[in-house]
DSSP file (Angstrom, degrees, kcal/mol; ACC not computed):
  #  RESIDUE AA STRUCTURE BP1 BP2  ACC     N-H-->O    O-->H-N    N-H-->O    O-->H-N    TCO  KAPPA ALPHA  PHI   PSI    X-CA   Y-CA   Z-CA
    1    1 A X              0   0    0      0, 0.0     2,-0.2     0, 0.0     0, 0.0   0.000 360.0 360.0 360.0 130.5  142.4    9.4   30.3
    2    2 A X     >  -     0   0    0      1,-0.1     4,-1.6     0, 0.0     3,-0.3  -0.598 360.0-105.3-109.3 170.8  141.1    6.4   32.1
    3    3 A X  H  > S+     0   0    0      1,-0.2     4,-2.9    -2,-0.2     5,-0.2   0.843 119.6  61.9 -62.7 -34.8  138.7    3.7   31.3
    4    4 A X  H  > S+     0   0    0      1,-0.2     4,-2.3     2,-0.2    -1,-0.2   0.902 102.5  48.9 -58.3 -42.0  136.2    5.5   33.5
    5    5 A X  H  > S+     0   0    0     -3,-0.3     4,-2.6     2,-0.2    -1,-0.2   0.918 111.8  48.8 -62.6 -42.8  136.3    8.6   31.3
    6    6 A X  H  X S+     0   0    0     -4,-1.6     4,-3.0     1,-0.2    -2,-0.2   0.902 111.1  50.7 -61.1 -43.8  135.7    6.4   28.2
    7    7 A X  H  X S+     0   0    0     -4,-2.9     4,-2.0     1,-0.2    -1,-0.2   0.889 112.0  47.1 -62.8 -39.0  132.8    4.6   29.9
    8    8 A X  H  X S+     0   0    0     -4,-2.3     4,-2.4    -5,-0.2    -2,-0.2   0.898 114.1  46.9 -67.8 -41.3  131.3    8.0   30.9
    9    9 A X  H  X S+     0   0    0     -4,-2.6     4,-2.7     2,-0.2    -2,-0.2   0.910 111.8  50.2 -65.0 -40.8  131.7    9.3   27.3
   10   10 A X  H  X S+     0   0    0     -4,-3.0     4,-2.2     1,-0.2    -1,-0.2   0.910 111.2  49.8 -62.3 -43.1  130.3    6.2   25.8
   11   11 A X  H  X S+     0   0    0     -4,-2.0     4,-2.4    -5,-0.2    -2,-0.2   0.911 111.9  47.7 -62.6 -44.5  127.3    6.4   28.2
   12   12 A X  H  X S+     0   0    0     -4,-2.4     4,-2.7     2,-0.2    -2,-0.2   0.929 112.5  49.6 -62.6 -45.8  126.6   10.1   27.3
   13   13 A X  H  X S+     0   0    0     -4,-2.7     4,-2.3     1,-0.2    -1,-0.2   0.864 110.2  50.2 -59.9 -37.5  126.9    9.3   23.7
   14   14 A X  H  X S+     0   0    0     -4,-2.2     4,-2.2     2,-0.2    -2,-0.2   0.900 110.8  48.5 -63.5 -45.5  124.5    6.4   24.0
   15   15 A X  H  X S+     0   0    0     -4,-2.4     4,-2.3     2,-0.2    -2,-0.2   0.881 111.8  50.1 -65.2 -41.5  122.0    8.6   25.8
   16   16 A X  H  X S+     0   0    0     -4,-2.7     4,-2.7     2,-0.2    -2,-0.2   0.919 110.4  51.2 -63.0 -45.1  122.4   11.3   23.0
   17   17 A X  H  X S+     0   0    0     -4,-2.3     4,-2.6     2,-0.2    -2,-0.2   0.917 111.1  46.2 -60.0 -45.9  121.9    8.7   20.4
   18   18 A X  H  X S+     0   0    0     -4,-2.2     4,-2.3     2,-0.2    -2,-0.2   0.889 114.1  49.2 -63.8 -41.2  118.7    7.4   22.1
   19   19 A X  H  X S+     0   0    0     -4,-2.3     4,-2.7     2,-0.2    -2,-0.2   0.911 111.6  47.8 -62.7 -45.5  117.4   10.9   22.5
   20   20 A X  H  X S+     0   0    0     -4,-2.7     4,-2.7     2,-0.2     5,-0.2   0.915 111.5  51.3 -66.4 -41.9  118.1   11.9   19.0
   21   21 A X  H  X S+     0   0    0     -4,-2.6     4,-2.1    -5,-0.2    -2,-0.2   0.885 111.5  48.2 -58.9 -42.4  116.4    8.6   17.8
   22   22 A X  H  X S+     0   0    0     -4,-2.3     4,-2.1     2,-0.2    -2,-0.2   0.914 112.7  47.6 -64.8 -44.9  113.3    9.4   19.9
   23   23 A X  H  X S+     0   0    0     -4,-2.7     4,-2.7     2,-0.2     5,-0.2   0.934 113.0  47.3 -63.1 -45.2  113.2   13.0   18.7
   24   24 A X  H  X S+     0   0    0     -4,-2.7     4,-3.0     1,-0.2     5,-0.2   0.886 110.7  55.0 -62.7 -40.1  113.5   11.9   15.0
   25   25 A X  H  X S+     0   0    0     -4,-2.1     4,-2.4    -5,-0.2    -1,-0.2   0.907 109.6  43.5 -60.3 -42.0  110.9    9.3   15.6
   26   26 A X  H  X S+     0   0    0     -4,-2.1     4,-2.5     2,-0.2    -2,-0.2   0.909 114.9  51.4 -73.3 -41.6  108.3   11.8   16.9
   27   27 A X  H  X S+     0   0    0     -4,-2.7     4,-3.1     2,-0.2     5,-0.2   0.952 111.5  46.5 -52.5 -52.7  109.2   14.2   14.1
   28   28 A X  H  X S+     0   0    0     -4,-3.0     4,-2.7     1,-0.2    -2,-0.2   0.948 112.6  49.5 -58.7 -48.1  108.8   11.6   11.5
   29   29 A X  H  X S+     0   0    0     -4,-2.4     4,-1.9    -5,-0.2    -1,-0.2   0.902 112.7  48.1 -59.9 -39.8  105.5   10.4   13.0
   30   30 A X  H  X S+     0   0    0     -4,-2.5     4,-2.8     2,-0.2     5,-0.2   0.923 111.7  49.1 -66.7 -44.6  104.2   14.0   13.1
   31   31 A X  H  X S+     0   0    0     -4,-3.1     4,-2.6     1,-0.2    -2,-0.2   0.904 110.3  52.1 -62.8 -41.2  105.2   14.6    9.5
   32   32 A X  H  X S+     0   0    0     -4,-2.7     4,-2.4    -5,-0.2    -1,-0.2   0.890 110.2  48.3 -60.0 -43.8  103.5   11.4    8.5
   33   33 A X  H  X S+     0   0    0     -4,-1.9     4,-2.5     2,-0.2    -2,-0.2   0.924 112.0  47.7 -63.3 -48.1  100.2   12.5   10.3
   34   34 A X  H  X S+     0   0    0     -4,-2.8     4,-2.7     1,-0.2    -2,-0.2   0.924 111.7  51.4 -64.5 -37.7  100.3   15.9    8.6
   35   35 A X  H  X S+     0   0    0     -4,-2.6     4,-2.9    -5,-0.2    -2,-0.2   0.962 110.7  48.5 -56.5 -51.7  100.9   14.2    5.2
   36   36 A X  H  X S+     0   0    0     -4,-2.4     4,-2.5     1,-0.2    -1,-0.2   0.906 112.3  49.4 -59.6 -38.6   98.0   11.9    5.7
   37   37 A X  H  X S+     0   0    0     -4,-2.5     4,-3.1     1,-0.2    -1,-0.2   0.925 110.8  48.7 -61.1 -44.5   95.8   14.9    6.7
   38   38 A X  H  X S+     0   0    0     -4,-2.7     4,-2.6     2,-0.2     5,-0.2   0.924 109.7  52.8 -63.5 -44.8   96.8   16.8    3.7
   39   39 A X  H  X S+     0   0    0     -4,-2.9     4,-2.5     2,-0.2    -2,-0.2   0.920 112.5  45.7 -52.1 -49.3   96.1   13.7    1.4
   40   40 A X  H  X S+     0   0    0     -4,-2.5     4,-2.5     1,-0.2    -2,-0.2   0.918 112.6  48.3 -62.2 -45.7   92.6   13.4    2.9
   41   41 A X  H  X S+     0   0    0     -4,-3.1     4,-2.5     2,-0.2    -2,-0.2   0.885 112.0  50.9 -61.3 -38.3   91.9   17.1    2.6
   42   42 A X  H  X S+     0   0    0     -4,-2.6     4,-2.2     2,-0.2    -2,-0.2   0.900 112.6  46.8 -65.9 -43.4   93.2   17.1   -1.0
   43   43 A X  H  X S+     0   0    0     -4,-2.5     4,-2.2    -5,-0.2    -2,-0.2   0.886 112.5  48.4 -70.0 -35.7   90.9   14.1   -1.8
   44   44 A X  H  X S+     0   0    0     -4,-2.5     4,-2.4     2,-0.2    -2,-0.2   0.921 112.4  49.5 -69.4 -42.2   87.9   15.6   -0.2
   45   45 A X  H  X S+     0   0    0     -4,-2.5     4,-2.8     1,-0.2    -2,-0.2   0.875 112.1  48.1 -60.4 -36.9   88.5   18.9   -2.0
   46   46 A X  H  X S+     0   0    0     -4,-2.2     4,-2.6     2,-0.2    -1,-0.2   0.891 110.6  50.2 -73.4 -36.7   88.8   17.1   -5.3
   47   47 A X  H  X S+     0   0    0     -4,-2.2     4,-2.0     2,-0.2    -2,-0.2   0.879 113.2  47.5 -67.8 -35.0   85.7   15.1   -4.7
   48   48 A X  H  X S+     0   0    0     -4,-2.4     4,-2.8     2,-0.2    -2,-0.2   0.956 112.5  49.7 -68.6 -45.7   83.8   18.3   -3.9
   49   49 A X  H  X S+     0   0    0     -4,-2.8     4,-2.8     1,-0.2     5,-0.2   0.927 110.2  49.9 -53.8 -47.8   85.3   20.0   -7.0
   50   50 A X  H  X S+     0   0    0     -4,-2.6     4,-2.2     1,-0.2    -1,-0.2   0.867 110.6  49.7 -64.2 -35.3   84.2   17.2   -9.2
   51   51 A X  H  X S+     0   0    0     -4,-2.0     4,-2.6     2,-0.2    -1,-0.2   0.925 111.9  47.7 -65.7 -43.4   80.7   17.2   -7.8
   52   52 A X  H  X S+     0   0    0     -4,-2.8     4,-2.4     2,-0.2    -2,-0.2   0.924 113.6  47.8 -61.3 -43.1   80.4   21.0   -8.3
   53   53 A X  H  X S+     0   0    0     -4,-2.8     4,-2.8     1,-0.2    -1,-0.2   0.928 112.7  48.9 -63.3 -42.8   81.7   20.7  -11.9
   54   54 A X  H  X S+     0   0    0     -4,-2.2     4,-2.4    -5,-0.2    -1,-0.2   0.919 112.3  47.6 -65.0 -41.2   79.4   17.8  -12.6
   55   55 A X  H  X S+     0   0    0     -4,-2.6     4,-2.2     2,-0.2    -1,-0.2   0.889 112.2  50.6 -70.1 -34.4   76.4   19.6  -11.3
   56   56 A X  H  X S+     0   0    0     -4,-2.4     4,-3.1     2,-0.2    -2,-0.2   0.907 110.2  50.2 -61.9 -44.2   77.4   22.8  -13.3
   57   57 A X  H  X S+     0   0    0     -4,-2.8     4,-2.8     2,-0.2     5,-0.2   0.879 109.2  50.7 -68.4 -36.8   77.7   20.7  -16.4
   58   58 A X  H  X S+     0   0    0     -4,-2.4     4,-2.6     2,-0.2    -1,-0.2   0.940 111.6  47.8 -56.3 -47.8   74.2   19.1  -15.8
   59   59 A X  H  X S+     0   0    0     -4,-2.2     4,-2.9     1,-0.2     5,-0.2   0.961 113.2  48.7 -61.1 -52.5   72.7   22.5  -15.4
   60   60 A X  H  X S+     0   0    0     -4,-3.1     4,-2.5     1,-0.2    -1,-0.2   0.901 112.9  46.4 -50.0 -48.9   74.5   23.7  -18.5
   61   61 A X  H  X S+     0   0    0     -4,-2.8     4,-3.1     2,-0.2    -1,-0.2   0.856 110.8  52.7 -66.1 -34.1   73.4   20.8  -20.6
   62   62 A X  H  X S+     0   0    0     -4,-2.6     4,-3.0    -5,-0.2     5,-0.2   0.957 110.9  47.5 -65.0 -45.6   69.9   21.1  -19.4
   63   63 A X  H  X S+     0   0    0     -4,-2.9     4,-2.4     1,-0.2    -2,-0.2   0.910 113.4  48.5 -61.0 -39.0   69.8   24.8  -20.4
   64   64 A X  H  X S+     0   0    0     -4,-2.5     4,-3.2    -5,-0.2     5,-0.2   0.939 111.6  49.7 -67.1 -44.5   71.3   23.8  -23.8
   65   65 A X  H  X S+     0   0    0     -4,-3.1     4,-3.0     1,-0.2    -2,-0.2   0.934 111.5  48.9 -55.8 -45.2   68.7   21.1  -24.3
   66   66 A X  H  X S+     0   0    0     -4,-3.0     4,-2.3     1,-0.2    -1,-0.2   0.929 112.3  47.7 -60.9 -43.0   66.0   23.4  -23.4
   67   67 A X  H  X S+     0   0    0     -4,-2.4     4,-2.5    -5,-0.2    -2,-0.2   0.935 112.0  49.7 -62.2 -45.9   67.3   26.1  -25.9
   68   68 A X  H  X S+     0   0    0     -4,-3.2     4,-2.8     1,-0.2     5,-0.2   0.907 110.4  51.1 -62.9 -40.8   67.6   23.5  -28.6
   69   69 A X  H  X S+     0   0    0     -4,-3.0     4,-2.0    -5,-0.2    -1,-0.2   0.884 110.1  48.4 -61.2 -37.0   64.1   22.3  -28.0
   70   70 A X  H  X S+     0   0    0     -4,-2.3     4,-2.6     2,-0.2    -1,-0.2   0.894 111.4  51.0 -68.3 -36.6   62.8   25.8  -28.2
   71   71 A X  H  X S+     0   0    0     -4,-2.5     4,-2.1     1,-0.2    -2,-0.2   0.906 111.6  47.2 -64.5 -39.6   64.7   26.4  -31.4
   72   72 A X  H  X S+     0   0    0     -4,-2.8     4,-2.2     2,-0.2    -1,-0.2   0.895 110.4  51.8 -68.7 -37.0   63.3   23.2  -33.0
   73   73 A X  H  X S+     0   0    0     -4,-2.0     4,-2.9     1,-0.2    -2,-0.2   0.915 111.4  48.6 -68.1 -40.9   59.8   24.1  -31.9
   74   74 A X  H  X S+     0   0    0     -4,-2.6     4,-2.6     1,-0.2    -1,-0.2   0.883 110.8  49.9 -65.1 -35.1   60.2   27.5  -33.6
   75   75 A X  H  X S+     0   0    0     -4,-2.1     4,-2.2     2,-0.2    -2,-0.2   0.874 109.7  50.5 -67.4 -37.9   61.6   26.0  -36.7
   76   76 A X  H  X S+     0   0    0     -4,-2.2     4,-3.0     2,-0.2    -2,-0.2   0.942 110.4  50.4 -64.5 -47.1   58.6   23.6  -36.9
   77   77 A X  H  X S+     0   0    0     -4,-2.9     4,-2.8     1,-0.2    -2,-0.2   0.956 110.9  47.8 -56.5 -51.6   56.2   26.5  -36.4
   78   78 A X  H  X S+     0   0    0     -4,-2.6     4,-2.8     1,-0.2    -1,-0.2   0.893 112.2  50.6 -56.6 -38.4   57.9   28.5  -39.2
   79   79 A X  H  X S+     0   0    0     -4,-2.2     4,-2.8     2,-0.2    -1,-0.2   0.911 110.3  49.3 -66.7 -40.3   57.8   25.3  -41.5
   80   80 A X  H  X S+     0   0    0     -4,-3.0     4,-2.5     2,-0.2    -2,-0.2   0.935 112.3  48.2 -58.7 -44.2   54.1   24.9  -40.7
   81   81 A X  H  X S+     0   0    0     -4,-2.8     4,-3.0     2,-0.2     5,-0.2   0.938 111.8  49.3 -59.0 -51.1   53.4   28.6  -41.5
   82   82 A X  H  X S+     0   0    0     -4,-2.8     4,-3.2     1,-0.2     5,-0.3   0.936 111.3  50.4 -57.5 -45.0   55.4   28.3  -44.8
   83   83 A X  H  X S+     0   0    0     -4,-2.8     4,-2.9     2,-0.2    -1,-0.2   0.942 110.8  47.0 -61.5 -43.9   53.4   25.2  -45.7
   84   84 A X  H  X S+     0   0    0     -4,-2.5     4,-2.9     2,-0.2    -1,-0.2   0.921 112.9  51.2 -58.8 -43.1   50.0   26.9  -45.0
   85   85 A X  H  X S+     0   0    0     -4,-3.0     4,-2.5     2,-0.2    -1,-0.2   0.915 111.8  46.1 -58.8 -42.9   51.3   29.8  -47.1
   86   86 A X  H  X S+     0   0    0     -4,-3.2     4,-2.7    -5,-0.2    -2,-0.2   0.925 111.7  51.0 -64.8 -41.9   52.3   27.5  -49.9
   87   87 A X  H  X S+     0   0    0     -4,-2.9     4,-2.4    -5,-0.3    -2,-0.2   0.929 112.3  47.4 -65.8 -41.8   49.0   25.6  -49.7
   88   88 A X  H  X S+     0   0    0     -4,-2.9     4,-2.1    -5,-0.2    -1,-0.2   0.917 112.2  50.2 -58.9 -43.2   47.1   29.0  -49.9
   89   89 A X  H  X S+     0   0    0     -4,-2.5     4,-2.2     2,-0.2    -2,-0.2   0.892 111.4  47.7 -63.7 -41.3   49.3   30.1  -52.8
   90   90 A X  H  X S+     0   0    0     -4,-2.7     4,-2.4     2,-0.2    -1,-0.2   0.899 112.2  50.0 -63.0 -43.8   48.5   26.8  -54.7
   91   91 A X  H  X S+     0   0    0     -4,-2.4     4,-1.6     1,-0.2    -2,-0.2   0.837 110.3  51.0 -63.0 -34.5   44.8   27.2  -53.9
   92   92 A X  H  < S+     0   0    0     -4,-2.1    -2,-0.2     2,-0.2    -1,-0.2   0.873 110.2  47.9 -74.1 -35.8   44.9   30.7  -55.2
   93   93 A X  H  < S+     0   0    0     -4,-2.2    -2,-0.2     1,-0.2    -1,-0.2   0.918 111.1  51.6 -65.9 -41.2   46.6   29.7  -58.4
   94   94 A X  H  <        0   0    0     -4,-2.4    -2,-0.2    -5,-0.1    -1,-0.2   0.858 360.0 360.0 -62.6 -33.5   44.1   26.9  -58.9
   95   95 A X     <        0   0    0     -4,-1.6    -1,-0.1    -5,-0.2    -3,-0.1   0.179 360.0 360.0  53.5 360.0   41.5   29.5  -58.4
């Protein structure tokens, strides 16, 4: 083995190291890009889901409010009817 062999082997190893570093750099960059895209997609999906849940909650609350309002109105009507009946009964007793 001569120095020329070692020089050739060292040069080949150096080229392989540079190639490996370049390939790993490209792989790392592509993984980073894919991860960034995933993060953005996840954030967008989450925002969309939050908006949908909020809208559904608003619709549900509006429906509940409407039903409560109707229930209170019916209760008020029944109370008014009972009061009229009581007043008629009192008037009949007074006679």
